[in-house]
N, CA, C and O atoms as a DFTB+ gen file, in Angstrom:
452 C
 N C O
     1  1     -10.802     -39.694    -176.579
     2  2     -11.369     -38.752    -176.172
     3  2     -12.246     -39.562    -174.551
     4  3     -13.399     -39.992    -174.586
     5  1     -11.589     -39.583    -173.623
     6  2     -12.333     -40.487    -172.458
     7  2     -13.945     -40.069    -172.337
     8  3     -14.371     -38.923    -172.479
     9  1     -14.695     -41.181    -172.061
    10  2     -15.855     -40.994    -171.437
    11  2     -16.943     -40.280    -172.836
    12  3     -18.156     -40.282    -172.624
    13  1     -16.473     -39.763    -174.062
    14  2     -17.244     -39.210    -174.898
    15  2     -16.925     -39.590    -176.262
    16  3     -15.792     -39.416    -176.712
    17  1     -17.987     -40.168    -177.032
    18  2     -17.450     -40.367    -178.095
    19  2     -17.714     -39.251    -179.428
    20  3     -18.405     -38.263    -179.181
    21  1     -17.260     -39.394    -180.571
    22  2     -17.298     -38.439    -181.690
    23  2     -18.830     -37.914    -181.545
    24  3     -19.125     -36.745    -181.296
    25  1     -19.908     -39.147    -181.776
    26  2     -21.213     -38.656    -181.787
    27  2     -21.856     -37.854    -180.682
    28  3     -22.859     -37.155    -180.824
    29  1     -21.217     -38.017    -179.636
    30  2     -21.715     -37.569    -178.207
    31  2     -20.989     -36.309    -178.070
    32  3     -21.474     -35.547    -177.233
    33  1     -19.967     -35.908    -178.671
    34  2     -19.239     -34.675    -178.815
    35  2     -20.035     -33.760    -179.615
    36  3     -20.496     -32.661    -179.307
    37  1     -20.114     -34.446    -180.748
    38  2     -21.186     -33.264    -181.506
    39  2     -22.409     -32.947    -180.910
    40  3     -22.639     -31.750    -180.738
    41  1     -23.293     -33.819    -180.539
    42  2     -24.349     -33.798    -179.913
    43  2     -24.373     -32.625    -178.761
    44  3     -25.119     -31.652    -178.650
    45  1     -23.448     -33.008    -178.071
    46  2     -23.103     -31.892    -176.684
    47  2     -22.655     -30.322    -177.254
    48  3     -23.034     -29.264    -176.753
    49  1     -21.828     -30.461    -178.330
    50  2     -21.457     -29.247    -178.421
    51  2     -22.157     -28.562    -179.230
    52  3     -22.128     -27.333    -179.160
    53  1     -23.051     -29.318    -180.312
    54  2     -24.444     -28.684    -181.129
    55  2     -25.216     -27.597    -179.576
    56  3     -25.196     -26.384    -179.368
    57  1     -25.849     -28.833    -178.730
    58  2     -26.106     -28.437    -177.490
    59  2     -25.721     -27.047    -176.690
    60  3     -26.374     -26.231    -176.040
    61  1     -24.510     -27.167    -177.014
    62  2     -23.587     -26.074    -175.686
    63  2     -23.871     -24.430    -176.959
    64  3     -24.481     -23.374    -176.797
    65  1     -23.379     -24.779    -177.676
    66  2     -23.607     -23.920    -178.853
    67  2     -25.033     -22.881    -179.035
    68  3     -25.085     -21.653    -179.111
    69  1     -26.041     -23.823    -179.065
    70  2     -27.592     -23.493    -178.663
    71  2     -27.927     -22.895    -177.769
    72  3     -28.820     -22.047    -177.781
    73  1     -27.188     -23.274    -176.716
    74  2     -27.641     -22.618    -175.326
    75  2     -26.983     -21.494    -175.005
    76  3     -27.557     -20.589    -174.399
    77  1     -25.336     -21.393    -175.479
    78  2     -24.592     -20.086    -175.695
    79  2     -25.524     -18.809    -176.602
    80  3     -25.550     -17.606    -176.340
    81  1     -26.193     -19.487    -177.645
    82  2     -26.600     -18.682    -178.536
    83  2     -28.147     -17.910    -178.094
    84  3     -28.476     -16.792    -178.490
    85  1     -29.033     -18.849    -177.132
    86  2     -29.926     -18.507    -176.377
    87  2     -29.715     -17.371    -175.279
    88  3     -30.313     -16.295    -175.241
    89  1     -28.700     -17.851    -174.353
    90  2     -28.222     -17.049    -173.499
    91  2     -27.784     -15.690    -173.967
    92  3     -28.091     -14.689    -173.320
    93  1     -27.125     -15.628    -174.995
    94  2     -26.729     -14.132    -175.346
    95  2     -27.598     -13.401    -175.659
    96  3     -27.575     -12.187    -175.456
    97  1     -28.702     -14.151    -176.320
    98  2     -29.744     -13.642    -176.903
    99  2     -30.886     -13.142    -175.752
   100  3     -31.649     -12.206    -175.994
   101  1     -30.898     -13.610    -174.943
   102  2     -32.084     -13.041    -173.813
   103  2     -31.476     -12.867    -172.355
   104  3     -32.131     -12.994    -171.321
   105  1     -29.868     -12.497    -172.443
   106  2     -29.422     -12.152    -171.033
   107  2     -29.816     -11.126    -170.567
   108  3     -29.696     -10.905    -169.362
   109  1     -30.479     -10.098    -171.556
   110  2     -31.087      -8.940    -170.781
   111  2     -31.957      -8.863    -169.792
   112  3     -32.180      -7.971    -168.974
   113  1     -32.465      -9.999    -169.978
   114  2     -33.977     -10.423    -169.098
   115  2     -33.419     -10.808    -168.022
   116  3     -34.200     -10.631    -167.087
   117  1     -32.039     -11.437    -167.555
   118  2     -31.492     -11.958    -166.419
   119  2     -31.474     -10.940    -165.282
   120  3     -31.468      -9.816    -165.784
   121  1     -31.465     -10.890    -164.000
   122  2     -30.851     -10.312    -163.282
   123  2     -29.298     -10.086    -163.197
   124  3     -28.689     -11.137    -162.998
   125  1     -28.537      -8.999    -163.299
   126  2     -27.295      -8.936    -163.416
   127  2     -26.489      -9.405    -162.577
   128  3     -25.445      -9.934    -162.958
   129  1     -26.821      -9.301    -161.228
   130  2     -26.097      -9.652    -160.169
   131  2     -26.544     -11.140    -159.397
   132  3     -27.733     -11.302    -159.124
   133  1     -25.766     -11.971    -159.137
   134  2     -26.637     -13.323    -158.348
   135  2     -26.944     -13.052    -157.128
   136  3     -26.243     -12.422    -156.335
   137  1     -28.138     -13.578    -156.908
   138  2     -28.602     -13.250    -155.757
   139  2     -28.458     -14.423    -154.515
   140  3     -29.363     -14.650    -153.712
   141  1     -27.301     -15.033    -154.522
   142  2     -26.870     -16.356    -153.629
   143  2     -25.553     -15.533    -152.576
   144  3     -25.079     -14.401    -152.668
   145  1     -25.336     -16.361    -151.858
   146  2     -24.531     -16.311    -150.535
   147  2     -23.374     -16.901    -150.722
   148  3     -23.444     -18.070    -151.102
   149  1     -22.198     -16.390    -150.553
   150  2     -20.869     -16.741    -150.847
   151  2     -20.781     -18.519    -150.217
   152  3     -21.098     -18.596    -149.030
   153  1     -20.522     -19.432    -150.667
   154  2     -20.592     -20.632    -150.328
   155  2     -21.542     -21.698    -150.708
   156  3     -21.467     -22.861    -150.310
   157  1     -22.610     -21.133    -151.656
   158  2     -23.841     -21.526    -151.883
   159  2     -23.842     -22.868    -152.653
   160  3     -24.861     -23.542    -152.798
   161  1     -22.518     -23.237    -153.178
   162  2     -22.466     -24.460    -154.141
   163  2     -22.067     -25.245    -153.519
   164  3     -22.312     -26.352    -154.000
   165  1     -21.238     -25.290    -152.125
   166  2     -20.907     -26.214    -151.649
   167  2     -21.696     -27.703    -151.146
   168  3     -21.159     -28.806    -151.049
   169  1     -22.705     -27.454    -150.951
   170  2     -23.759     -28.376    -150.483
   171  2     -24.467     -28.873    -152.175
   172  3     -24.860     -30.027    -152.342
   173  1     -24.513     -28.201    -152.901
   174  2     -25.029     -28.590    -154.443
   175  2     -24.163     -29.577    -155.295
   176  3     -24.496     -30.078    -156.368
   177  1     -23.000     -29.760    -154.624
   178  2     -21.908     -30.777    -155.518
   179  2     -21.919     -31.876    -154.571
   180  3     -22.520     -31.892    -153.496
   181  1     -21.024     -33.019    -155.192
   182  2     -20.802     -34.187    -153.999
   183  2     -19.519     -33.806    -153.527
   184  3     -18.708     -33.126    -154.155
   185  1     -19.381     -34.254    -152.446
   186  2     -18.354     -33.892    -151.721
   187  2     -17.111     -34.607    -152.168
   188  3     -16.036     -34.188    -151.740
   189  1     -17.140     -35.826    -153.127
   190  2     -15.912     -36.686    -153.479
   191  2     -16.303     -36.400    -155.037
   192  3     -17.411     -36.080    -155.468
   193  1     -15.000     -36.619    -155.822
   194  2     -14.835     -36.933    -157.526
   195  2     -15.539     -37.727    -157.750
   196  3     -15.383     -38.553    -156.850
   197  1     -16.541     -38.181    -158.645
   198  2     -16.954     -39.341    -159.044
   199  2     -16.174     -39.851    -159.619
   200  3     -15.390     -39.166    -160.275
   201  1     -16.059     -41.418    -159.607
   202  2     -15.508     -42.168    -160.362
   203  2     -15.648     -42.378    -161.877
   204  3     -14.694     -42.751    -162.558
   205  1     -16.848     -42.131    -162.377
   206  2     -17.264     -42.238    -163.733
   207  2     -18.160     -40.722    -163.951
   208  3     -18.956     -40.197    -163.173
   209  1     -17.693     -40.259    -165.318
   210  2     -18.269     -39.053    -165.604
   211  2     -19.866     -39.041    -165.974
   212  3     -20.482     -39.969    -166.497
   213  1     -20.245     -38.114    -165.687
   214  2     -21.622     -38.177    -166.004
   215  2     -22.074     -37.760    -167.653
   216  3     -21.263     -37.270    -168.439
   217  1     -23.335     -38.016    -167.961
   218  2     -23.675     -38.030    -169.157
   219  2     -23.932     -36.508    -169.543
   220  3     -24.353     -35.926    -168.543
   221  1     -23.839     -35.741    -170.527
   222  2     -23.582     -34.633    -170.802
   223  2     -24.788     -33.760    -170.446
   224  3     -24.944     -32.606    -170.045
   225  1     -25.629     -34.866    -170.783
   226  2     -27.022     -33.838    -170.354
   227  2     -27.243     -33.554    -169.069
   228  3     -27.865     -32.534    -168.772
   229  1     -26.735     -34.469    -168.058
   230  2     -26.579     -34.367    -166.660
   231  2     -25.473     -33.090    -166.388
   232  3     -25.518     -32.442    -165.343
   233  1     -24.989     -32.957    -166.911
   234  2     -23.686     -31.917    -166.575
   235  2     -24.193     -30.760    -167.212
   236  3     -23.658     -29.775    -166.704
   237  1     -25.063     -30.421    -168.184
   238  2     -25.581     -29.231    -168.603
   239  2     -26.657     -28.903    -167.557
   240  3     -26.682     -27.760    -167.101
   241  1     -27.619     -29.892    -167.109
   242  2     -28.717     -29.355    -166.247
   243  2     -27.810     -29.154    -164.584
   244  3     -28.189     -28.262    -163.826
   245  1     -26.778     -29.961    -164.235
   246  2     -26.050     -29.325    -162.960
   247  2     -25.163     -27.706    -163.130
   248  3     -24.899     -26.998    -162.158
   249  1     -24.804     -27.356    -164.585
   250  2     -24.739     -26.406    -164.955
   251  2     -25.495     -25.285    -164.679
   252  3     -25.063     -24.249    -164.174
   253  1     -26.900     -25.562    -165.098
   254  2     -27.989     -24.529    -165.112
   255  2     -28.341     -24.352    -163.778
   256  3     -28.510     -23.245    -163.267
   257  1     -28.463     -25.477    -163.170
   258  2     -28.930     -25.459    -161.508
   259  2     -27.860     -24.895    -160.859
   260  3     -28.221     -24.082    -160.008
   261  1     -26.770     -25.023    -160.948
   262  2     -25.959     -25.163    -159.811
   263  2     -24.772     -23.923    -160.244
   264  3     -24.502     -23.178    -159.302
   265  1     -24.262     -23.717    -161.162
   266  2     -23.400     -22.542    -161.686
   267  2     -23.971     -21.224    -162.077
   268  3     -23.739     -20.096    -161.643
   269  1     -24.870     -21.700    -163.112
   270  2     -25.745     -20.076    -163.628
   271  2     -25.980     -19.446    -162.430
   272  3     -25.356     -18.389    -162.331
   273  1     -26.747     -19.766    -161.373
   274  2     -27.555     -18.666    -160.498
   275  2     -26.200     -18.284    -159.639
   276  3     -26.424     -17.685    -158.587
   277  1     -25.084     -18.505    -159.897
   278  2     -24.022     -17.676    -159.301
   279  2     -23.110     -16.880    -159.667
   280  3     -22.232     -16.324    -159.006
   281  1     -23.473     -16.831    -161.297
   282  2     -22.999     -15.869    -162.165
   283  2     -23.475     -14.321    -162.370
   284  3     -24.634     -13.985    -162.610
   285  1     -22.617     -13.648    -162.262
   286  2     -22.756     -12.020    -162.723
   287  2     -22.439     -12.244    -164.520
   288  3     -21.522     -12.711    -165.196
   289  1     -24.127     -11.448    -164.846
   290  2     -23.860     -11.350    -166.291
   291  2     -23.246     -10.356    -166.876
   292  3     -23.869      -9.310    -167.056
   293  1     -21.879     -10.479    -167.299
   294  2     -21.011      -9.539    -167.749
   295  2     -21.603      -9.074    -168.993
   296  3     -21.599      -7.856    -169.170
   297  1     -22.061      -9.748    -169.798
   298  2     -22.697      -9.991    -171.266
   299  2     -23.797      -8.945    -171.240
   300  3     -23.764      -8.134    -172.165
   301  1     -24.940      -8.801    -170.178
   302  2     -25.968      -7.980    -169.960
   303  2     -25.493      -6.771    -170.336
   304  3     -24.386      -6.283    -170.106
   305  1     -26.748      -6.158    -171.151
   306  2     -26.733      -4.850    -171.458
   307  2     -26.814      -4.143    -170.228
   308  3     -26.172      -3.093    -170.245
   309  1     -27.450      -4.414    -169.087
   310  2     -27.594      -3.788    -167.715
   311  2     -26.484      -3.657    -166.869
   312  3     -26.564      -2.986    -165.840
   313  1     -25.189      -4.384    -167.288
   314  2     -23.983      -4.471    -166.575
   315  2     -23.117      -3.597    -166.706
   316  3     -22.151      -3.656    -167.466
   317  1     -23.441      -2.592    -165.869
   318  2     -22.297      -1.016    -165.995
   319  2     -20.675      -1.021    -165.262
   320  3     -20.020       0.017    -165.162
   321  1     -20.220      -2.253    -164.824
   322  2     -19.126      -1.818    -164.023
   323  2     -17.868      -2.467    -164.583
   324  3     -17.804      -3.177    -165.587
   325  1     -16.876      -2.106    -163.768
   326  2     -15.347      -2.618    -164.447
   327  2     -15.321      -1.951    -165.794
   328  3     -15.370      -0.731    -165.953
   329  1     -15.232      -2.934    -166.843
   330  2     -14.975      -2.423    -168.074
   331  2     -15.372      -3.184    -169.006
   332  3     -15.437      -4.357    -168.638
   333  1     -15.837      -2.901    -170.682
   334  2     -16.494      -3.543    -171.180
   335  2     -15.789      -4.949    -171.509
   336  3     -14.613      -5.181    -171.790
   337  1     -16.851      -5.781    -171.386
   338  2     -16.474      -7.374    -171.668
   339  2     -17.064      -8.188    -172.591
   340  3     -17.137      -9.410    -172.466
   341  1     -17.589      -7.410    -173.734
   342  2     -18.617      -7.903    -174.560
   343  2     -18.014      -8.859    -175.470
   344  3     -17.055      -8.477    -176.140
   345  1     -18.479     -10.162    -175.600
   346  2     -17.820     -10.885    -176.654
   347  2     -18.530     -10.994    -177.695
   348  3     -19.461     -10.189    -177.716
   349  1     -18.454     -11.735    -178.651
   350  2     -19.188     -12.017    -179.657
   351  2     -19.291     -13.235    -180.335
   352  3     -18.353     -14.015    -180.169
   353  1     -20.239     -13.591    -181.081
   354  2     -20.659     -14.944    -181.944
   355  2     -19.396     -15.343    -182.812
   356  3     -19.327     -16.557    -183.003
   357  1     -18.206     -14.463    -183.479
   358  2     -17.395     -14.966    -184.002
   359  2     -16.236     -15.208    -183.164
   360  3     -15.400     -15.999    -183.600
   361  1     -15.995     -14.527    -181.750
   362  2     -15.125     -14.983    -180.909
   363  2     -15.507     -16.026    -180.143
   364  3     -14.742     -16.607    -179.374
   365  1     -16.611     -16.293    -180.301
   366  2     -16.637     -17.695    -179.406
   367  2     -16.244     -19.005    -180.390
   368  3     -15.559     -19.979    -180.078
   369  1     -16.817     -18.751    -181.522
   370  2     -16.130     -19.545    -182.720
   371  2     -14.482     -19.901    -182.437
   372  3     -13.871     -20.936    -182.176
   373  1     -14.101     -18.462    -182.635
   374  2     -12.602     -18.652    -182.674
   375  2     -12.224     -19.372    -181.118
   376  3     -11.209     -20.067    -181.073
   377  1     -12.876     -19.231    -180.126
   378  2     -11.963     -20.212    -179.060
   379  2     -12.348     -21.428    -179.069
   380  3     -11.753     -22.241    -178.362
   381  1     -13.513     -21.849    -179.936
   382  2     -14.039     -23.165    -179.858
   383  2     -12.689     -24.002    -181.086
   384  3     -12.086     -25.065    -180.935
   385  1     -12.640     -23.336    -181.838
   386  2     -11.472     -23.860    -183.010
   387  2     -10.158     -24.137    -182.295
   388  3      -9.450     -25.136    -182.420
   389  1      -9.938     -22.967    -181.446
   390  2      -8.669     -23.270    -180.809
   391  2      -8.658     -24.016    -179.829
   392  3      -7.498     -24.313    -179.546
   393  1      -9.439     -24.495    -179.127
   394  2      -9.473     -25.431    -177.985
   395  2      -9.375     -26.658    -178.578
   396  3      -8.800     -27.598    -178.030
   397  1      -9.983     -26.738    -179.848
   398  2     -10.092     -27.928    -180.865
   399  2      -8.685     -28.512    -181.056
   400  3      -8.336     -29.654    -180.756
   401  1      -7.905     -27.508    -181.626
   402  2      -6.306     -27.752    -182.048
   403  2      -5.875     -28.196    -180.786
   404  3      -5.283     -29.272    -180.860
   405  1      -5.987     -27.659    -179.471
   406  2      -5.245     -27.955    -178.392
   407  2      -3.971     -27.684    -178.736
   408  3      -3.216     -28.644    -178.894
   409  1      -3.550     -26.549    -178.890
   410  2      -2.132     -26.447    -179.021
   411  2      -1.606     -25.626    -178.108
   412  3      -2.214     -24.603    -177.792
   413  1      -0.207     -26.003    -177.462
   414  2       0.062     -25.187    -176.198
   415  2       1.218     -23.801    -177.054
   416  3       2.417     -23.994    -177.252
   417  1       0.740     -22.955    -177.300
   418  2       1.608     -21.854    -178.028
   419  2       2.582     -21.111    -177.273
   420  3       2.532     -19.881    -177.273
   421  1       3.449     -21.728    -176.638
   422  2       4.500     -20.938    -175.706
   423  2       5.413     -20.246    -176.524
   424  3       6.065     -19.289    -176.106
   425  1       5.527     -20.895    -178.214
   426  2       6.596     -20.154    -178.524
   427  2       6.189     -20.537    -180.160
   428  3       5.286     -21.305    -180.493
   429  1       7.196     -19.714    -181.170
   430  2       7.038     -19.789    -182.523
   431  2       6.789     -21.064    -182.800
   432  3       5.778     -21.365    -183.435
   433  1       7.903     -22.241    -182.251
   434  2       8.347     -23.193    -183.006
   435  2       6.754     -24.303    -182.544
   436  3       6.514     -25.276    -183.259
   437  1       5.859     -23.987    -181.370
   438  2       5.034     -24.650    -181.338
   439  2       3.703     -24.148    -181.935
   440  3       2.728     -24.898    -181.979
   441  1       3.667     -23.086    -182.319
   442  2       2.588     -22.376    -183.326
   443  2       3.145     -21.576    -184.603
   444  3       3.185     -20.346    -184.617
   445  1       3.464     -22.178    -185.409
   446  2       4.149     -21.599    -186.546
   447  2       2.971     -21.171    -187.256
   448  3       2.351     -21.942    -187.988
   449  1       2.679     -20.117    -187.090
   450  2       1.420     -19.282    -188.009
   451  2       1.983     -17.787    -188.270
   452  3       1.305     -16.973    -188.896
């Protein structure tokens, strides 16, 4: 795994799960719709791809500073549009396990279960 060893993976993974748990626990306290204008992100990110990856703590800070302000909070109990999109803690764990396997399940041969 490029740029992250197993210990960093464990640390970042635990921090990410903690962040998601806190987010879902408190999502009702957030404004449902973002108050940003289209294109707001353009000047917040580098114009060129960095040659070296950032430490995961920097990535989390960028996520909170740059991405989160532009999110519509679909999991908020105050979001009443489109269709129900509620997630669950168990579905998030399931997604994590599926991503960890890295299986491409195009057919039965690729995913015999």
